[in-house]
GUKOL-600652 format. One line per 8 residues: number of its first residue (from 1); their letters; for each residue x, y, z of N, C-alpha, C. Coordinates in Angstrom, 2 decimals, decimal comma. Atoms other than C-alpha are relative to their C-alpha. Example, Ala and Ser with C-alpha at 12.3 -4.5 7.8 and 13.67 -1.06 7.14 Angstrom:
<nodes>
1	as	0,89 -1,19 0,00 12,30 -4,50 7,80 0,90 1,20 0,00 ~ -0,82 -1,19 -0,06 13,67 -1,06 7,14 -0,77 1,09 0,73
</nodes>
This chain:
<nodes>
1	msqkssap	0,01 0,59 -1,35 4,35 30,48 2,51 1,31 -0,72 0,25 ~ -1,30 0,58 -0,30 7,55 29,37 4,23 -0,12 -1,49 0,25 ~ 0,00 1,45 -0,23 8,60 25,76 4,65 -0,43 -0,32 1,41 ~ 0,37 0,27 -1,38 8,22 26,01 8,44 -1,50 0,13 0,22 ~ 1,43 -0,21 -0,21 4,69 27,39 8,27 -0,84 -1,00 -0,76 ~ 0,77 0,97 0,77 3,58 24,86 5,62 0,08 -1,40 0,59 ~ -0,16 1,34 -0,55 4,87 21,82 7,54 -1,13 -0,40 0,94 ~ 1,11 0,40 -0,85 2,21 21,88 10,32 -1,30 -0,21 -0,78
9	kaatgnra	1,20 0,14 0,82 -0,52 22,36 7,71 0,01 -1,34 -0,74 ~ -0,11 1,28 0,70 0,76 19,37 5,72 -0,21 -1,17 0,94 ~ 0,16 1,08 -0,97 0,96 17,23 8,86 -1,46 -0,15 0,41 ~ 1,41 0,05 -0,37 -2,60 18,16 9,83 -0,83 -0,62 -1,11 ~ 0,71 0,58 1,13 -3,86 17,37 6,33 0,26 -1,49 -0,13 ~ -0,34 1,41 0,07 -2,02 14,05 6,42 -0,77 -0,80 1,05 ~ 0,74 0,71 -1,06 -3,59 13,06 9,76 -1,48 -0,09 -0,34 ~ 1,41 0,02 0,38 -7,03 14,05 8,52 -0,24 -1,01 -1,13
17	glaflgla	0,14 0,93 1,10 -6,50 12,08 5,32 0,04 -1,45 0,45 ~ -0,09 1,37 -0,52 -5,47 8,96 7,23 -1,23 -0,36 0,83 ~ 1,24 0,24 -0,76 -8,49 9,34 9,53 -1,15 -0,31 -0,96 ~ 1,03 0,27 1,01 -10,77 9,53 6,49 0,21 -1,38 -0,64 ~ -0,31 1,30 0,58 -8,98 6,51 5,05 -0,47 -1,13 0,92 ~ 0,46 1,01 -0,95 -9,65 4,50 8,22 -1,52 -0,14 0,01 ~ 1,47 0,02 0,03 -13,33 5,47 8,15 -0,49 -0,67 -1,28 ~ 0,40 0,61 1,27 -13,55 4,47 4,48 0,20 -1,51 0,03
25	vlsygglw	-0,26 1,44 -0,09 -11,99 1,07 5,21 -1,11 -0,70 0,79 ~ 1,05 0,60 -0,81 -14,54 0,35 7,94 -1,35 0,03 -0,71 ~ 1,29 -0,14 0,67 -17,47 1,65 5,89 -0,14 -0,97 -1,17 ~ 0,09 0,82 1,20 -16,69 -0,14 2,64 0,35 -1,46 0,28 ~ -0,33 1,38 -0,34 -15,10 -3,23 4,20 -1,20 -0,74 0,56 ~ 1,20 0,62 -0,56 -18,25 -3,92 6,20 -1,12 -0,13 -1,00 ~ 1,08 0,01 0,98 -20,38 -3,30 3,14 -0,06 -1,31 -0,78 ~ 0,01 1,21 0,83 -19,31 -6,44 1,26 -0,78 -1,15 0,63
33	pvmragve	0,85 1,03 -0,61 -20,71 -8,96 3,77 -1,47 0,41 0,05 ~ 1,38 -0,49 0,00 -23,83 -6,77 3,99 -0,64 -0,22 -1,37 ~ 0,52 0,23 1,35 -24,25 -6,91 0,21 -0,28 -1,48 -0,23 ~ 0,16 1,45 0,20 -23,75 -10,68 0,24 -1,25 -0,50 0,71 ~ 1,21 0,39 -0,73 -26,47 -11,07 2,87 -1,24 0,65 -0,62 ~ 1,15 -0,73 0,51 -28,72 -8,45 1,27 -0,61 -0,61 -1,25 ~ 0,54 0,56 1,24 -29,02 -10,20 -2,10 -0,77 -1,28 0,25 ~ 0,86 1,12 -0,35 -30,65 -13,11 -0,27 -1,44 0,46 0,18
41	ylpplwfa	1,34 -0,55 -0,24 -33,63 -10,81 0,40 -0,51 0,85 -1,14 ~ 0,37 -0,97 1,02 -33,61 -8,36 -2,51 0,88 -0,23 -1,22 ~ -0,84 0,15 1,20 -32,47 -8,72 -6,15 1,16 0,98 0,02 ~ -1,21 -0,80 -0,22 -28,91 -7,36 -6,33 -0,03 1,39 -0,60 ~ 0,00 -1,33 0,61 -29,48 -4,47 -8,73 -1,01 0,93 0,68 ~ 0,92 -0,82 -0,78 -32,50 -3,29 -6,74 0,62 0,37 1,35 ~ -0,72 -0,33 -1,23 -30,39 -3,50 -3,59 0,97 1,15 -0,27 ~ -0,94 -1,06 0,36 -27,77 -1,34 -5,34 -0,72 1,34 -0,16
49	ttrvfiga	0,75 -1,23 0,23 -30,35 1,22 -6,46 -0,54 0,59 1,30 ~ 0,54 -0,46 -1,29 -32,00 1,41 -3,04 1,09 0,58 0,87 ~ -1,12 -0,44 -0,83 -28,64 1,78 -1,34 0,49 1,38 -0,40 ~ -0,55 -1,29 0,40 -27,37 4,69 -3,43 -1,05 1,10 0,14 ~ 1,05 -1,01 -0,17 -30,74 6,46 -3,32 -0,11 0,42 1,47 ~ 0,03 -0,34 -1,43 -30,83 6,25 0,49 1,20 0,86 0,36 ~ -1,18 -0,80 -0,27 -27,28 7,56 0,60 -0,16 1,43 -0,46 ~ 0,24 -1,36 0,50 -28,28 10,55 -1,55 -0,95 0,76 0,91
57	vvlfafla	0,99 -0,66 -0,87 -31,31 11,33 0,64 0,64 0,39 1,33 ~ -0,64 -0,28 -1,28 -29,22 11,10 3,83 0,93 1,21 -0,11 ~ -0,92 -1,12 0,15 -26,56 13,48 2,53 -0,72 1,31 -0,31 ~ 0,78 -1,20 0,27 -29,09 15,94 1,11 -0,60 0,54 1,30 ~ 0,63 -0,42 -1,25 -30,89 16,01 4,48 1,02 0,57 0,98 ~ -1,02 -0,46 -0,94 -27,71 16,38 6,52 0,53 1,38 -0,40 ~ -0,52 -1,29 0,45 -26,36 19,23 4,39 -1,05 1,10 0,12 ~ 1,06 -1,00 -0,14 -29,73 21,01 4,39 -0,14 0,42 1,46
65	mtgrlrlp	0,16 -0,32 -1,42 -29,99 20,79 8,19 1,17 0,80 0,55 ~ -1,18 -0,72 -0,48 -26,45 22,12 8,66 0,29 1,26 -0,82 ~ -0,16 -1,22 0,78 -26,86 24,92 6,12 1,12 -0,05 -1,02 ~ -1,13 0,12 0,94 -24,18 23,55 3,76 -0,40 -0,55 -1,36 ~ 0,45 0,51 1,29 -26,31 22,32 0,87 0,18 1,08 -1,07 ~ -0,26 -0,95 1,06 -25,16 24,02 -2,34 -0,25 -0,67 -1,36 ~ 0,06 0,48 1,37 -25,92 23,69 -6,01 1,43 -0,14 -0,54 ~ -1,37 0,16 0,52 -22,85 22,34 -7,83 0,33 1,08 -1,02
73	vrqdipai	-0,47 -0,96 1,00 -20,78 24,77 -9,88 0,58 -0,76 -1,19 ~ -0,44 0,65 1,24 -19,56 24,09 -13,40 1,31 -0,75 0,19 ~ -1,32 0,63 -0,14 -16,00 23,26 -12,29 -0,09 -1,36 0,69 ~ 0,12 1,27 -0,71 -17,27 20,38 -10,12 -0,81 -1,04 -0,75 ~ 0,81 0,96 0,77 -19,43 18,74 -12,80 0,80 -1,26 -0,37 ~ -0,75 1,22 0,30 -16,58 16,38 -13,91 0,11 -0,96 1,19 ~ -0,09 0,85 -1,19 -16,19 15,11 -10,32 -1,34 -0,66 0,30 ~ 1,33 0,56 -0,23 -19,94 14,61 -10,01 -0,26 -1,15 -0,98
81	lsvgicmm	0,26 1,02 1,01 -20,10 12,64 -13,25 0,91 -1,21 0,15 ~ -0,93 1,14 -0,10 -16,96 10,53 -12,74 -0,34 -0,88 1,18 ~ 0,36 0,80 -1,18 -17,94 9,47 -9,22 -1,39 -0,58 -0,15 ~ 1,37 0,48 0,12 -21,66 9,22 -9,94 -0,14 -1,14 -0,99 ~ 0,13 1,03 1,03 -21,22 7,14 -13,09 0,94 -1,18 0,28 ~ -1,00 1,07 -0,11 -17,99 5,18 -12,48 0,10 -0,60 1,39 ~ -0,29 0,51 -1,33 -17,27 4,94 -8,76 -1,25 -0,55 0,70 ~ 1,21 0,45 -0,68 -20,90 4,55 -7,66 -0,94 -0,75 -0,94
89	glyvslvh	1,01 0,62 0,85 -23,31 3,82 -10,53 0,43 -1,32 -0,59 ~ -0,44 1,23 0,65 -21,39 1,29 -12,60 0,64 -0,97 0,98 ~ -0,69 0,87 -0,94 -19,22 -0,02 -9,77 -0,99 -0,79 0,86 ~ 0,91 0,73 -0,89 -22,08 -0,85 -7,40 -0,90 -0,95 -0,78 ~ 0,80 0,93 0,80 -24,14 -2,38 -10,21 0,78 -1,28 -0,28 ~ -0,82 1,16 0,31 -21,26 -4,66 -11,16 0,23 -0,88 1,22 ~ -0,35 0,83 -1,16 -20,31 -5,76 -7,64 -1,24 -0,60 0,65 ~ 1,22 0,58 -0,57 -23,90 -6,23 -6,43 -0,45 -1,21 -0,81
97	yavqfvpa	0,36 1,15 0,83 -24,56 -8,50 -9,38 0,99 -1,15 0,21 ~ -1,04 1,02 -0,13 -21,25 -10,32 -8,83 -0,11 -0,79 1,29 ~ -0,01 0,70 -1,29 -21,79 -11,17 -5,14 -1,02 -1,13 0,06 ~ 0,83 1,20 0,08 -24,48 -13,63 -6,18 0,84 -1,25 -0,21 ~ -0,80 1,14 0,47 -21,67 -15,84 -7,48 1,33 -0,17 0,73 ~ -1,28 0,10 -0,70 -18,61 -15,11 -5,29 -0,21 0,33 1,47 ~ 0,08 -0,36 -1,43 -18,11 -15,02 -1,49 0,39 1,46 0,21 ~ -0,23 -1,43 -0,26 -17,98 -11,57 0,07 1,48 0,35 0,08
105	grgallgy	-1,42 -0,30 -0,15 -14,29 -11,76 0,99 0,73 -0,02 -1,32 ~ -0,66 0,10 1,31 -13,15 -12,88 -2,43 -0,43 1,14 -0,91 ~ 0,49 -1,10 0,82 -15,35 -10,33 -4,16 0,65 1,32 0,39 ~ -0,61 -1,25 -0,46 -13,95 -7,53 -2,00 1,45 0,09 -0,46 ~ -1,40 -0,02 0,42 -10,38 -8,54 -2,83 0,13 0,39 -1,47 ~ -0,08 -0,30 1,42 -10,99 -8,45 -6,56 -0,49 1,42 -0,30 ~ 0,53 -1,33 0,21 -13,03 -5,27 -6,34 0,94 1,10 0,44 ~ -0,96 -0,99 -0,49 -10,10 -3,53 -4,63 1,35 -0,10 -0,71
113	ltplfvtp	-1,23 0,06 0,77 -7,52 -4,16 -7,34 0,37 1,35 -0,61 ~ -0,22 -1,32 0,59 -7,52 -0,43 -8,03 1,46 0,45 -0,05 ~ -1,40 -0,46 0,12 -3,79 0,16 -7,21 0,68 -0,48 -1,26 ~ -0,61 0,55 1,20 -2,88 -2,05 -10,15 -0,26 0,90 -1,21 ~ 0,37 -0,86 1,12 -4,67 0,36 -12,49 0,30 1,47 0,27 ~ -0,16 -1,41 -0,35 -4,27 3,66 -10,60 1,46 0,44 -0,08 ~ -1,38 -0,45 -0,22 -0,53 3,74 -9,91 0,72 0,49 -1,25 ~ -0,77 -0,50 1,16 1,01 3,95 -13,40 -0,56 1,28 -0,58
121	favmflge	0,59 -1,21 0,58 -1,46 6,60 -14,57 0,17 1,20 0,93 ~ -0,23 -1,10 -0,94 -1,11 8,66 -11,38 1,42 0,53 -0,10 ~ -1,40 -0,41 0,14 2,65 8,72 -11,86 0,21 0,73 -1,32 ~ -0,24 -0,57 1,33 2,51 9,50 -15,60 -0,72 1,33 -0,21 ~ 0,82 -1,15 0,37 -0,25 12,10 -15,65 -0,31 0,95 1,16 ~ 0,34 -0,85 -1,13 -0,78 13,44 -12,11 1,21 0,47 0,78 ~ -1,22 -0,48 -0,64 2,83 13,96 -11,09 0,29 -0,60 1,35 ~ -0,30 0,62 -1,30 2,75 11,64 -8,06 1,31 -0,78 -0,09
129	ritllraa	-1,31 0,64 -0,04 6,13 10,25 -7,01 -0,11 -1,39 0,61 ~ -0,08 1,35 -0,56 6,86 6,60 -6,40 1,35 -0,16 0,68 ~ -1,23 0,23 -0,75 9,47 6,31 -3,65 0,21 -1,49 0,18 ~ -0,30 1,41 -0,21 11,17 3,03 -2,82 -0,93 -0,61 1,03 ~ 0,87 0,52 -1,06 9,11 2,65 0,35 -1,43 -0,18 -0,50 ~ 1,36 0,10 0,52 5,82 3,35 -1,41 -0,11 -1,12 -1,03 ~ 0,01 1,08 0,98 6,73 0,99 -4,26 0,00 -1,36 0,68 ~ -0,03 1,27 -0,73 7,55 -1,76 -1,76 -1,37 -0,31 0,60
137	glvlglcg	1,33 0,20 -0,55 4,20 -1,24 -0,07 -1,00 -0,41 -1,06 ~ 0,90 0,34 1,10 2,38 -1,36 -3,39 0,21 -1,45 -0,44 ~ -0,30 1,37 0,43 4,15 -4,58 -4,40 -0,51 -1,00 1,03 ~ 0,47 0,91 -1,04 3,41 -6,22 -1,04 -1,53 -0,12 -0,01 ~ 1,46 0,03 0,01 -0,25 -5,22 -1,19 -0,56 -0,79 -1,17 ~ 0,47 0,73 1,17 -0,72 -6,53 -4,71 0,36 -1,48 0,07 ~ -0,36 1,42 -0,19 1,18 -9,74 -3,88 -0,98 -0,67 0,95 ~ 0,99 0,55 -0,92 -1,20 -10,22 -0,98 -1,31 -0,32 -0,69
145	llvlfnpa	1,22 0,27 0,75 -4,15 -9,92 -3,31 0,15 -1,22 -0,91 ~ -0,23 1,15 0,87 -2,59 -12,42 -5,72 0,00 -1,30 0,79 ~ 0,00 1,20 -0,85 -1,98 -14,88 -2,89 -1,41 -0,37 0,40 ~ 1,36 0,27 -0,41 -5,54 -14,53 -1,68 -0,88 -0,43 -1,17 ~ 0,76 0,39 1,18 -6,92 -14,78 -5,20 0,26 -1,46 -0,36 ~ -0,39 1,39 0,19 -5,00 -18,06 -5,64 -0,64 -0,60 -1,26 ~ 0,64 0,49 1,23 -5,90 -18,66 -9,33 0,22 -1,49 -0,25 ~ -0,25 1,43 0,21 -4,39 -22,17 -9,16 -1,14 -0,84 0,55
153	gfdwsnpd	1,12 0,75 -0,58 -7,34 -23,23 -7,01 -1,35 0,45 -0,51 ~ 1,25 -0,55 0,53 -9,94 -21,48 -9,13 -0,69 -1,00 -0,92 ~ 0,77 0,91 0,84 -12,72 -23,47 -10,78 -0,32 0,68 -1,34 ~ 0,15 -0,67 1,30 -12,32 -22,31 -14,39 -1,15 -0,57 -0,82 ~ 1,11 0,61 0,75 -15,13 -24,61 -15,55 -1,37 0,50 0,45 ~ 1,27 -0,50 -0,54 -17,81 -22,80 -13,51 -0,32 1,37 -0,62 ~ 0,28 -1,28 0,66 -19,41 -20,06 -15,66 -0,45 1,09 0,96 ~ 0,43 -1,00 -0,97 -21,00 -18,34 -12,66 1,19 0,61 0,74
161	mllgnglc	-1,20 -0,51 -0,66 -17,64 -18,08 -10,91 0,80 0,90 -0,93 ~ -0,70 -0,84 0,98 -16,04 -16,73 -14,08 -0,68 1,36 -0,13 ~ 0,75 -1,25 0,13 -18,81 -14,14 -14,43 0,18 0,87 1,23 ~ -0,11 -0,77 -1,23 -18,68 -13,07 -10,78 1,37 0,61 0,20 ~ -1,36 -0,51 -0,16 -14,91 -12,75 -10,64 0,34 1,04 -1,07 ~ -0,25 -0,95 1,06 -14,75 -11,01 -14,01 -0,68 1,33 0,24 ~ 0,71 -1,25 -0,29 -17,36 -8,45 -12,97 0,69 0,78 1,10 ~ -0,71 -0,69 -1,08 -15,40 -7,67 -9,79 1,26 0,69 -0,52
169	vlaamvws	-1,20 -0,62 0,58 -12,21 -7,05 -11,77 -0,37 1,19 -0,86 ~ 0,48 -1,11 0,81 -14,12 -4,88 -14,24 -0,41 1,18 0,88 ~ 0,40 -1,06 -0,93 -15,57 -2,94 -11,31 1,21 0,76 0,52 ~ -1,22 -0,65 -0,48 -12,06 -2,24 -10,00 0,57 0,93 -1,07 ~ -0,50 -0,84 1,08 -11,06 -0,86 -13,39 -0,85 1,27 -0,14 ~ 0,90 -1,15 0,11 -14,13 1,39 -13,50 0,24 0,98 1,15 ~ -0,24 -0,85 -1,16 -13,48 2,69 -9,97 1,30 0,79 -0,16 ~ -1,28 -0,66 0,18 -9,90 3,54 -10,94 -0,14 1,29 -0,81
177	vailqmrg	0,23 -1,22 0,79 -11,19 6,06 -13,49 -0,41 1,15 0,90 ~ 0,47 -1,05 -0,90 -12,98 7,98 -10,74 1,10 0,45 0,95 ~ -1,09 -0,36 -0,91 -9,96 7,87 -8,39 0,96 0,96 -0,69 ~ -0,93 -0,86 0,73 -7,71 9,38 -11,03 -0,60 1,36 -0,28 ~ 0,63 -1,28 0,28 -10,21 12,05 -11,97 -0,10 0,87 1,25 ~ 0,14 -0,77 -1,24 -10,79 13,07 -8,34 1,34 0,58 0,44 ~ -1,30 -0,49 -0,44 -7,07 13,39 -7,65 0,44 1,20 -0,83 ~ -0,39 -1,11 0,84 -6,54 15,70 -10,60 -1,00 1,15 -0,03
185	hkwrltpl	1,07 -1,01 0,04 -9,73 17,68 -9,98 0,31 1,19 0,90 ~ -0,11 -1,21 -0,80 -9,64 21,29 -8,75 -1,35 0,25 0,69 ~ 1,27 0,01 -0,72 -12,30 21,23 -6,05 -0,50 1,42 0,26 ~ 0,67 -1,23 -0,40 -14,77 24,09 -5,57 -0,85 -0,27 1,24 ~ 0,73 0,45 -1,19 -17,32 22,46 -3,25 0,78 -1,14 0,65 ~ -0,69 1,08 -0,71 -16,17 19,94 -0,64 -0,53 -1,36 -0,45 ~ 0,51 1,33 0,33 -16,45 16,16 -1,16 -1,35 -0,29 0,64 ~ 1,29 0,23 -0,65 -19,30 16,12 1,36 -1,12 0,71 -0,74
193	qlgpwqll	1,04 -0,75 0,72 -21,21 18,80 -0,56 -0,29 -0,59 -1,38 ~ 0,21 0,63 1,31 -20,71 16,96 -3,85 -0,64 -1,38 0,13 ~ 0,46 1,37 -0,19 -21,67 13,58 -2,36 -1,44 -0,27 -0,41 ~ 1,39 0,32 0,37 -25,48 13,78 -2,68 -0,27 0,13 -1,49 ~ 0,19 -0,14 1,44 -25,28 15,00 -6,27 0,61 -1,19 -0,74 ~ -0,61 1,17 0,60 -22,92 12,15 -7,12 -0,88 -1,23 0,17 ~ 0,87 1,15 -0,25 -25,26 9,62 -5,53 -1,30 0,11 -0,77 ~ 1,20 -0,17 0,82 -28,23 11,12 -7,36 0,27 -0,45 -1,42
201	vatfvtlp	-0,40 0,48 1,32 -26,39 10,56 -10,64 0,10 -1,53 0,01 ~ -0,15 1,45 -0,10 -25,56 7,02 -9,48 -1,35 -0,70 0,00 ~ 1,33 0,59 -0,02 -29,24 6,33 -8,81 -0,57 -0,11 -1,41 ~ 0,48 0,02 1,38 -30,08 7,24 -12,41 0,78 -0,98 -0,86 ~ -0,79 1,01 0,72 -27,30 4,90 -13,57 -0,46 -1,40 0,36 ~ 0,36 1,35 -0,44 -28,33 1,88 -11,47 -1,44 -0,36 -0,29 ~ 1,43 0,28 0,14 -32,10 2,22 -11,87 -0,35 -0,69 -1,32 ~ 0,34 0,72 1,24 -32,29 1,26 -15,58 0,45 -1,47 0,01
209	favflepr	-0,44 1,38 -0,10 -30,22 -1,87 -14,89 -0,99 -0,83 0,81 ~ 0,94 0,72 -0,85 -32,61 -2,88 -12,12 -1,33 -0,22 -0,71 ~ 1,31 0,08 0,65 -35,76 -2,15 -14,15 0,01 -1,02 -1,14 ~ -0,01 0,84 1,20 -34,69 -3,98 -17,30 0,60 -1,40 0,23 ~ -0,64 1,30 -0,22 -32,57 -6,82 -15,87 -0,64 -0,79 1,14 ~ 0,64 0,69 -1,13 -34,56 -7,61 -12,72 -1,45 0,48 0,14 ~ 1,37 -0,51 -0,03 -38,25 -7,00 -13,48 -0,85 -0,52 1,15 ~ 0,80 0,55 -1,12 -39,51 -9,21 -10,62 0,16 0,87 1,24
217	rdwtmeap	-0,03 -0,86 -1,19 -40,42 -7,16 -7,54 -0,85 -0,61 1,12 ~ 0,86 0,68 -0,96 -42,11 -9,77 -5,34 0,71 -0,24 1,34 ~ -0,67 0,13 -1,27 -39,90 -9,21 -2,29 -0,81 0,73 1,07 ~ 0,67 -0,65 -1,13 -41,06 -8,11 1,17 1,04 0,67 0,88 ~ -0,93 -0,76 -0,84 -39,46 -5,56 3,49 0,01 -0,59 1,41 ~ -0,15 0,60 -1,31 -38,51 -7,82 6,39 1,02 0,79 0,82 ~ -0,90 -0,73 -0,89 -36,59 -6,55 9,42 1,47 -0,16 -0,38 ~ -1,41 0,11 0,40 -33,22 -8,04 8,32 0,31 0,82 -1,24
225	lialvgyg	-0,24 -0,76 1,23 -33,58 -6,43 4,88 0,07 1,50 0,30 ~ -0,02 -1,42 -0,37 -34,36 -3,03 6,43 1,33 0,36 0,63 ~ -1,29 -0,26 -0,65 -31,24 -3,28 8,59 1,14 -0,02 -1,01 ~ -1,06 0,11 0,99 -29,06 -4,36 5,66 -0,01 1,18 -0,96 ~ 0,10 -1,14 0,89 -30,36 -1,66 3,34 0,38 1,29 0,73 ~ -0,37 -1,17 -0,78 -29,98 0,90 6,14 1,50 0,15 0,14 ~ -1,46 -0,06 -0,06 -26,33 0,00 6,64 0,57 0,37 -1,36 ~ -0,54 -0,25 1,33 -25,71 -0,06 2,91 -0,18 1,43 -0,45
233	giigtaig	0,26 -1,36 0,45 -27,30 3,34 2,33 0,68 1,06 0,82 ~ -0,52 -1,06 -0,88 -26,12 5,29 5,36 1,51 -0,13 0,21 ~ -1,42 0,18 -0,34 -22,76 3,82 6,41 0,82 -0,38 -1,23 ~ -0,77 0,50 1,13 -21,65 1,95 3,32 -0,01 0,89 -1,22 ~ 0,07 -0,87 1,18 -22,67 4,67 0,87 0,23 1,46 0,36 ~ -0,11 -1,43 -0,31 -23,22 8,15 2,34 1,32 0,31 0,72 ~ -1,22 -0,25 -0,77 -20,43 8,01 4,93 1,23 -0,50 -0,75 ~ -1,13 0,56 0,73 -18,18 5,78 2,82 0,45 0,87 -1,15
241	lwavasai	-0,35 -0,85 1,14 -18,33 8,02 -0,25 0,72 1,26 0,45 ~ -0,63 -1,21 -0,54 -17,51 11,14 1,77 1,42 -0,29 0,48 ~ -1,32 0,34 -0,55 -14,60 9,38 3,49 1,01 -0,29 -1,10 ~ -0,93 0,33 1,09 -13,06 8,01 0,28 0,41 1,25 -0,77 ~ -0,31 -1,21 0,75 -13,32 11,31 -1,60 0,92 0,92 0,80 ~ -0,83 -0,87 -0,84 -11,80 13,21 1,34 1,41 -0,56 0,13 ~ -1,32 0,62 -0,11 -8,95 10,70 1,72 0,81 0,20 -1,27 ~ -0,70 -0,17 1,27 -8,05 10,87 -1,98 0,46 1,45 -0,16
249	rkigavta	-0,32 -1,41 0,14 -8,12 14,66 -1,88 1,20 0,40 0,86 ~ -1,01 -0,44 -0,96 -5,77 14,88 1,13 1,31 -0,78 -0,08 ~ -1,23 0,79 -0,06 -3,26 12,03 0,76 0,40 -0,61 -1,33 ~ -0,43 0,43 1,32 -3,18 11,21 -2,94 -0,65 -1,28 -0,47 ~ 0,69 1,14 0,60 -4,54 8,61 -5,33 0,69 -1,32 0,32 ~ -0,72 1,26 -0,23 -1,79 6,00 -4,87 -0,13 -0,43 1,45 ~ 0,08 0,34 -1,43 -1,73 6,14 -1,06 -1,40 -0,42 0,39 ~ 1,38 0,33 -0,35 -5,51 6,13 -0,79 -0,41 -1,34 -0,58
257	svgllggp	0,42 1,25 0,62 -5,99 3,28 -3,24 0,67 -1,21 0,65 ~ -0,66 1,11 -0,71 -3,39 1,10 -1,48 -0,56 -0,12 1,41 ~ 0,57 0,05 -1,35 -4,73 2,06 1,96 -1,37 -0,64 0,02 ~ 1,33 0,59 0,06 -8,19 1,01 0,85 0,03 -1,52 -0,11 ~ -0,11 1,45 -0,04 -6,84 -2,54 0,58 -0,36 -0,54 1,39 ~ 0,48 0,43 -1,31 -7,67 -2,63 4,29 -1,46 -0,39 -0,03 ~ 1,42 0,35 0,14 -11,31 -2,85 3,14 -0,22 -1,48 -0,20 ~ 0,19 1,44 0,15 -11,06 -6,40 1,82 0,52 -0,81 1,18
265	vyaltisv	-0,46 0,69 -1,21 -9,06 -7,41 4,91 -1,13 -0,04 1,03 ~ 1,12 -0,09 -0,93 -11,95 -6,22 7,07 -1,17 -0,86 -0,49 ~ 1,09 0,79 0,55 -14,50 -7,81 4,72 0,25 -1,49 0,17 ~ -0,35 1,40 -0,17 -12,65 -11,12 4,81 -0,15 -0,45 1,45 ~ 0,12 0,35 -1,42 -12,51 -11,06 8,60 -1,45 -0,25 0,39 ~ 1,42 0,16 -0,31 -16,26 -10,56 8,89 -0,56 -1,24 -0,69 ~ 0,52 1,13 0,75 -16,93 -13,14 6,18 0,44 -1,33 0,61 ~ -0,48 1,23 -0,65 -14,77 -15,75 7,94 -0,72 -0,24 1,32
273	lfqgealt	0,60 0,15 -1,32 -16,26 -15,08 11,36 -1,49 -0,28 -0,04 ~ 1,47 0,05 -0,05 -19,92 -14,79 10,39 -0,67 -0,61 -1,22 ~ 0,65 0,51 1,21 -20,49 -16,09 6,85 0,63 -1,28 -0,52 ~ -0,46 1,34 0,32 -18,52 -19,32 6,78 1,12 -0,13 -1,01 ~ -1,16 0,17 0,86 -15,56 -18,52 4,53 1,13 -0,67 0,78 ~ -1,04 0,77 -0,68 -12,68 -20,88 5,32 1,24 0,85 0,22 ~ -1,25 -0,69 -0,32 -9,62 -19,43 7,07 1,16 -0,95 -0,29 ~ -1,06 0,89 0,44 -6,76 -21,11 5,19 1,36 0,67 0,17
281	ltlggglv	-1,36 -0,53 -0,05 -2,98 -20,69 5,20 0,18 1,07 -1,08 ~ -0,07 -0,98 1,08 -3,29 -18,88 1,88 -0,66 1,31 0,40 ~ 0,72 -1,19 -0,45 -5,82 -16,50 3,36 0,81 0,78 1,03 ~ -0,80 -0,67 -1,02 -3,63 -15,76 6,38 1,23 0,68 -0,58 ~ -1,19 -0,59 0,62 -0,53 -15,17 4,25 -0,34 1,25 -0,80 ~ 0,41 -1,16 0,76 -2,39 -12,79 1,98 -0,33 1,19 0,88 ~ 0,33 -1,08 -0,92 -3,71 -10,79 4,90 1,26 0,66 0,56 ~ -1,25 -0,55 -0,52 -0,20 -10,38 6,33 0,68 0,89 -1,04
289	lilsgial	-0,62 -0,78 1,07 1,14 -9,16 2,97 -0,73 1,33 -0,22 ~ 0,78 -1,21 0,23 -1,69 -6,66 2,53 0,21 1,00 1,13 ~ -0,19 -0,90 -1,13 -1,36 -5,25 6,04 1,40 0,61 -0,01 ~ -1,36 -0,52 0,08 2,40 -4,92 5,57 0,11 1,07 -1,08 ~ -0,02 -0,98 1,08 1,89 -3,11 2,28 -0,65 1,30 0,40 ~ 0,69 -1,21 -0,46 -0,58 -0,67 3,82 0,89 0,77 0,97 ~ -0,86 -0,66 -0,98 1,82 0,06 6,68 1,15 0,74 -0,69 ~ -1,12 -0,65 0,71 4,69 0,83 4,27 -0,46 1,23 -0,78
297	vilaqnra	0,48 -1,14 0,77 2,60 3,12 2,09 -0,35 1,17 0,91 ~ 0,34 -1,07 -0,94 1,29 5,08 5,08 1,27 0,61 0,58 ~ -1,28 -0,52 -0,48 4,84 5,37 6,44 0,65 0,90 -1,04 ~ -0,56 -0,83 1,06 5,99 6,70 3,07 -0,73 1,33 -0,10 ~ 0,76 -1,24 0,04 3,17 9,26 3,11 0,40 0,93 1,14 ~ -0,40 -0,81 -1,15 4,16 10,44 6,60 1,38 0,63 -0,24 ~ -1,34 -0,53 0,27 7,81 10,84 5,55 -0,04 1,11 -1,04 ~ 0,10 -1,02 1,04 6,83 12,80 2,44 -0,55 1,30 0,55
305	nrss	0,57 -1,21 -0,58 4,75 15,23 4,47 0,96 0,68 0,96 ~ -0,98 -0,60 -0,93 7,48 15,74 7,09 1,10 0,73 -0,76 ~ -1,09 -0,61 0,77 10,00 16,58 4,37 -0,49 1,16 -0,87 ~ 0,54 -1,05 0,88 7,64 18,98 2,51 0,10 1,37 0,65
</nodes>
């Protein structure tokens, strides 16, 4: 294929990837305040299990109705396992348990530290290039997270805070494994077609944690809980998973992971407006750094596609 004929295809793929990235930011960014509110009604690990199971049912039903439901082929099994176990099963178990102890905005920031772990491995093993513009965006985004994290003001004597923050960082490391695997994966079925199978695996990962760590089941299905679980399962899981997988496939692991830093920005905004997190100078400075970093990385992606 000639350079001229491949350029429009690359530009179209880039636009689609950025659209998926925006959808993922809205889906997952809004999920953190929902999780924080949801654990007031339902034990966190049961909320996680219910959420991923609903997401699986929604995707199975949608694909069946549109005639696109397929059994996975052998080549896609690694993607099903990496996302089902790492990105969904372990990640959601860790962050749902953590939000009992940390505010939604702070938890989202720590849970999105994936660029710190993804970037060096994507460059070394997946052949992705780090241009000056992309590196500047990555540095700005990570600096924004460090400013917002503000370890100098952290209460190191509080064991619950230590546990919650540590679990969020661990979750980011686990998610990074799935991002790297998806970027290097040779896809047979589409991310949407793999989604329900990945969520089914995630359900089997989260369920034992819920059964053995949270045996009490004396909750009631009130209207707010139904709404929160509905958002978590449909928008925050089914749609969010499809959007993230599609974005990584089209625009790369580094760009997608840095772009997803918009998720904690959105989560922080909702948490400040509706859940009482304080809007401080540190918070504002961190948001500016993160948004600037995202803008630079997306600009670098656009330039790379125009020159391809």
